[in-house]
Backbone as JSON Lines, residues from 0, in Angstrom:
{"i":0,"aa":"M","n":[-33.31,-9.83,-9.62],"ca":[-33.97,-10.1,-8.34],"c":[-32.92,-10.43,-7.29]}
{"i":1,"aa":"L","n":[-32.91,-9.71,-6.22],"ca":[-31.93,-9.98,-5.19],"c":[-32.32,-11.14,-4.31]}
{"i":2,"aa":"D","n":[-33.6,-11.58,-4.37],"ca":[-34.01,-12.71,-3.55],"c":[-33.97,-14.02,-4.32]}
{"i":3,"aa":"A","n":[-33.41,-14.03,-5.5],"ca":[-33.28,-15.26,-6.29],"c":[-32.25,-16.15,-5.63]}
{"i":4,"aa":"P","n":[-32.39,-17.48,-5.78],"ca":[-31.43,-18.39,-5.15],"c":[-30.03,-18.2,-5.73]}
{"i":5,"aa":"L","n":[-29.02,-18.4,-4.87],"ca":[-27.64,-18.24,-5.3],"c":[-27.13,-19.44,-6.09]}
{"i":6,"aa":"E","n":[-27.72,-20.61,-5.9],"ca":[-27.26,-21.8,-6.61],"c":[-27.69,-21.73,-8.06]}
{"i":7,"aa":"P","n":[-26.79,-22.1,-8.97],"ca":[-27.19,-22.09,-10.39],"c":[-28.22,-23.19,-10.66]}
{"i":8,"aa":"Q","n":[-29.16,-22.88,-11.5],"ca":[-30.16,-23.86,-11.89],"c":[-29.58,-24.73,-13.0]}
{"i":9,"aa":"A","n":[-30.11,-25.92,-13.17],"ca":[-29.63,-26.83,-14.19],"c":[-29.68,-26.14,-15.56]}
{"i":10,"aa":"G","n":[-28.54,-26.11,-16.25],"ca":[-28.47,-25.51,-17.56],"c":[-28.35,-24.0,-17.56]}
{"i":11,"aa":"A","n":[-28.4,-23.37,-16.37],"ca":[-28.31,-21.92,-16.29],"c":[-26.85,-21.49,-16.37]}
{"i":12,"aa":"P","n":[-26.55,-20.3,-16.91],"ca":[-25.16,-19.84,-16.95],"c":[-24.63,-19.62,-15.53]}
{"i":13,"aa":"L","n":[-23.32,-19.77,-15.38],"ca":[-22.7,-19.63,-14.06],"c":[-22.28,-18.19,-13.79]}
{"i":14,"aa":"E","n":[-23.2,-17.28,-13.91],"ca":[-22.93,-15.89,-13.57],"c":[-24.16,-15.33,-12.88]}
{"i":15,"aa":"P","n":[-23.96,-14.35,-12.01],"ca":[-25.1,-13.81,-11.28],"c":[-26.03,-13.06,-12.22]}
{"i":16,"aa":"P","n":[-27.28,-12.92,-11.83],"ca":[-28.22,-12.13,-12.63],"c":[-27.73,-10.69,-12.78]}
{"i":17,"aa":"A","n":[-28.26,-9.98,-13.75],"ca":[-27.79,-8.63,-14.07],"c":[-27.86,-7.7,-12.86]}
{"i":18,"aa":"D","n":[-28.92,-7.78,-12.05],"ca":[-29.02,-6.87,-10.91],"c":[-27.96,-7.2,-9.86]}
{"i":19,"aa":"R","n":[-27.58,-8.45,-9.73],"ca":[-26.5,-8.81,-8.8],"c":[-25.16,-8.33,-9.34]}
{"i":20,"aa":"R","n":[-24.95,-8.45,-10.65],"ca":[-23.7,-7.95,-11.25],"c":[-23.59,-6.45,-11.01]}
{"i":21,"aa":"T","n":[-24.7,-5.74,-11.19],"ca":[-24.7,-4.3,-10.96],"c":[-24.36,-4.0,-9.49]}
{"i":22,"aa":"A","n":[-24.95,-4.75,-8.59],"ca":[-24.67,-4.56,-7.17],"c":[-23.21,-4.86,-6.86]}
{"i":23,"aa":"L","n":[-22.67,-5.92,-7.45],"ca":[-21.27,-6.26,-7.22],"c":[-20.34,-5.19,-7.76]}
{"i":24,"aa":"R","n":[-20.65,-4.66,-8.94],"ca":[-19.83,-3.57,-9.5],"c":[-19.9,-2.33,-8.6]}
{"i":25,"aa":"S","n":[-21.08,-2.04,-8.09],"ca":[-21.23,-0.88,-7.2],"c":[-20.41,-1.08,-5.93]}
{"i":26,"aa":"L","n":[-20.45,-2.27,-5.38],"ca":[-19.66,-2.57,-4.18],"c":[-18.17,-2.48,-4.47]}
{"i":27,"aa":"A","n":[-17.75,-2.94,-5.64],"ca":[-16.33,-2.87,-6.0],"c":[-15.9,-1.41,-6.14]}
{"i":28,"aa":"R","n":[-16.72,-0.58,-6.78],"ca":[-16.4,0.85,-6.9],"c":[-16.34,1.5,-5.52]}
{"i":29,"aa":"L","n":[-17.27,1.16,-4.66],"ca":[-17.28,1.7,-3.31],"c":[-16.01,1.31,-2.55]}
{"i":30,"aa":"A","n":[-15.58,0.06,-2.71],"ca":[-14.35,-0.39,-2.05],"c":[-13.14,0.4,-2.53]}
{"i":31,"aa":"V","n":[-13.07,0.68,-3.83],"ca":[-11.97,1.48,-4.37],"c":[-12.0,2.88,-3.78]}
{"i":32,"aa":"H","n":[-13.17,3.49,-3.76],"ca":[-13.3,4.85,-3.22],"c":[-12.94,4.88,-1.73]}
{"i":33,"aa":"L","n":[-13.38,3.88,-0.99],"ca":[-13.04,3.82,0.44],"c":[-11.54,3.66,0.63]}
{"i":34,"aa":"G","n":[-10.92,2.85,-0.21],"ca":[-9.47,2.67,-0.13],"c":[-8.74,3.98,-0.38]}
{"i":35,"aa":"L","n":[-9.2,4.74,-1.37],"ca":[-8.58,6.03,-1.65],"c":[-8.81,7.0,-0.49]}
{"i":36,"aa":"L","n":[-9.99,6.96,0.09],"ca":[-10.29,7.83,1.22],"c":[-9.41,7.49,2.42]}
{"i":37,"aa":"V","n":[-9.25,6.22,2.7],"ca":[-8.39,5.79,3.81],"c":[-6.96,6.26,3.57]}
{"i":38,"aa":"S","n":[-6.47,6.15,2.35],"ca":[-5.11,6.61,2.03],"c":[-4.98,8.11,2.23]}
{"i":39,"aa":"A","n":[-5.98,8.86,1.81],"ca":[-5.93,10.32,1.96],"c":[-5.96,10.71,3.43]}
{"i":40,"aa":"V","n":[-6.78,10.05,4.22],"ca":[-6.85,10.34,5.65],"c":[-5.54,10.0,6.33]}
{"i":41,"aa":"A","n":[-4.93,8.88,5.96],"ca":[-3.65,8.48,6.56],"c":[-2.56,9.5,6.21]}
{"i":42,"aa":"A","n":[-2.55,9.97,4.98],"ca":[-1.55,10.97,4.57],"c":[-1.75,12.28,5.33]}
{"i":43,"aa":"A","n":[-3.0,12.7,5.49],"ca":[-3.29,13.93,6.22],"c":[-2.89,13.78,7.69]}
{"i":44,"aa":"A","n":[-3.17,12.64,8.29],"ca":[-2.81,12.41,9.68],"c":[-1.29,12.43,9.86]}
{"i":45,"aa":"S","n":[-0.58,11.83,8.92],"ca":[0.88,11.82,8.98],"c":[1.44,13.24,8.9]}
{"i":46,"aa":"K","n":[0.87,14.04,8.01],"ca":[1.31,15.43,7.87],"c":[1.04,16.21,9.15]}
{"i":47,"aa":"L","n":[-0.13,16.02,9.74],"ca":[-0.45,16.71,10.98],"c":[0.48,16.3,12.12]}
{"i":48,"aa":"R","n":[0.83,15.01,12.19],"ca":[1.77,14.55,13.23],"c":[3.14,15.2,13.04]}
{"i":49,"aa":"A","n":[3.59,15.27,11.8],"ca":[4.9,15.88,11.51],"c":[4.89,17.36,11.87]}
{"i":50,"aa":"E","n":[3.8,18.05,11.54],"ca":[3.7,19.47,11.88],"c":[3.65,19.68,13.39]}
{"i":51,"aa":"A","n":[2.92,18.82,14.09],"ca":[2.83,18.93,15.55],"c":[4.2,18.69,16.19]}
{"i":52,"aa":"L","n":[4.93,17.72,15.68],"ca":[6.28,17.44,16.21],"c":[7.2,18.63,15.94]}
{"i":53,"aa":"A","n":[7.14,19.18,14.75],"ca":[7.99,20.33,14.41],"c":[7.66,21.52,15.31]}
{"i":54,"aa":"D","n":[6.38,21.76,15.56],"ca":[5.98,22.85,16.46],"c":[6.48,22.61,17.88]}
{"i":55,"aa":"F","n":[6.32,21.38,18.35],"ca":[6.78,21.05,19.7],"c":[8.29,21.26,19.83]}
{"i":56,"aa":"L","n":[9.03,20.72,18.86],"ca":[10.49,20.84,18.93],"c":[10.94,22.3,18.83]}
{"i":57,"aa":"A","n":[10.27,23.1,18.02],"ca":[10.63,24.52,17.92],"c":[10.41,25.21,19.26]}
{"i":58,"aa":"G","n":[9.3,24.92,19.92],"ca":[9.03,25.5,21.23],"c":[10.02,25.03,22.28]}
{"i":59,"aa":"W","n":[10.33,23.75,22.24],"ca":[11.29,23.19,23.21],"c":[12.66,23.82,23.02]}
{"i":60,"aa":"E","n":[13.1,23.9,21.76],"ca":[14.41,24.48,21.49],"c":[14.44,25.97,21.84]}
{"i":61,"aa":"A","n":[13.33,26.68,21.67],"ca":[13.29,28.09,22.03],"c":[13.48,28.26,23.55]}
{"i":62,"aa":"E","n":[12.98,27.32,24.3],"ca":[13.08,27.4,25.77],"c":[14.38,26.81,26.3]}
{"i":63,"aa":"H","n":[14.87,25.72,25.68],"ca":[16.0,24.98,26.23],"c":[17.27,25.04,25.38]}
{"i":64,"aa":"G","n":[17.19,25.59,24.21],"ca":[18.35,25.59,23.32],"c":[18.26,24.48,22.29]}
{"i":65,"aa":"T","n":[19.09,24.6,21.29],"ca":[19.08,23.64,20.19],"c":[19.53,22.26,20.65]}
{"i":66,"aa":"L","n":[18.87,21.24,20.13],"ca":[19.25,19.86,20.45],"c":[20.6,19.56,19.83]}
{"i":67,"aa":"T","n":[21.43,18.82,20.57],"ca":[22.72,18.42,20.04],"c":[22.56,17.18,19.18]}
{"i":68,"aa":"A","n":[23.58,16.89,18.38],"ca":[23.56,15.68,17.55],"c":[23.46,14.43,18.42]}
{"i":69,"aa":"Q","n":[24.1,14.44,19.57],"ca":[24.05,13.3,20.49],"c":[22.62,13.11,21.04]}
{"i":70,"aa":"E","n":[21.95,14.22,21.37],"ca":[20.58,14.12,21.88],"c":[19.63,13.59,20.81]}
{"i":71,"aa":"I","n":[19.83,14.05,19.6],"ca":[18.99,13.58,18.5],"c":[19.24,12.1,18.24]}
{"i":72,"aa":"A","n":[20.5,11.68,18.24],"ca":[20.83,10.27,18.01],"c":[20.23,9.4,19.11]}
{"i":73,"aa":"R","n":[20.31,9.86,20.37],"ca":[19.74,9.07,21.47],"c":[18.23,8.96,21.32]}
{"i":74,"aa":"A","n":[17.58,10.06,20.97],"ca":[16.13,10.03,20.77],"c":[15.75,9.06,19.65]}
{"i":75,"aa":"E","n":[16.52,9.07,18.57],"ca":[16.24,8.14,17.46],"c":[16.4,6.7,17.91]}
{"i":76,"aa":"R","n":[17.45,6.43,18.69],"ca":[17.63,5.06,19.21],"c":[16.49,4.68,20.13]}
{"i":77,"aa":"D","n":[16.13,5.59,21.05],"ca":[15.06,5.3,22.0],"c":[13.72,5.07,21.31]}
{"i":78,"aa":"L","n":[13.49,5.8,20.22],"ca":[12.23,5.67,19.5],"c":[12.26,4.56,18.46]}
{"i":79,"aa":"G","n":[13.46,4.01,18.21],"ca":[13.57,2.94,17.22],"c":[13.41,3.4,15.79]}
{"i":80,"aa":"I","n":[13.87,4.62,15.52],"ca":[13.79,5.13,14.14],"c":[15.18,5.3,13.58]}
{"i":81,"aa":"A","n":[15.28,5.25,12.27],"ca":[16.59,5.37,11.62],"c":[17.05,6.81,11.68]}
{"i":82,"aa":"A","n":[18.34,6.97,11.77],"ca":[18.91,8.31,11.77],"c":[18.7,8.96,10.42]}
{"i":83,"aa":"A","n":[18.36,10.24,10.41],"ca":[18.12,10.96,9.17],"c":[19.42,11.13,8.4]}
{"i":84,"aa":"D","n":[20.53,11.27,9.13],"ca":[21.83,11.45,8.5],"c":[22.84,10.63,9.3]}
{"i":85,"aa":"S","n":[23.27,9.51,8.76],"ca":[24.15,8.61,9.5],"c":[25.53,9.24,9.75]}
{"i":86,"aa":"A","n":[25.89,10.3,9.05],"ca":[27.18,10.96,9.25],"c":[27.18,11.86,10.48]}
{"i":87,"aa":"A","n":[26.01,12.2,10.99],"ca":[25.91,13.13,12.13],"c":[26.29,12.49,13.43]}
């Protein structure tokens, strides 16, 4: 019964009734599935951002020429990201 009181009755075991346990298990499974879904969506969004950046840079370089190592380093500094190759 979902409308049963939450407080344990005198002498009653300290665990929820079976239907509440079932509901809690269902909620726990749902939380796991939602977590996996959120992770999959985040990974897909990251991939799409990387592809969009690669497409943009390819178009820019086709119009303006290849980026120099100095331009890439400045962009990394301006964006606050680590250099892909510290030797460059």
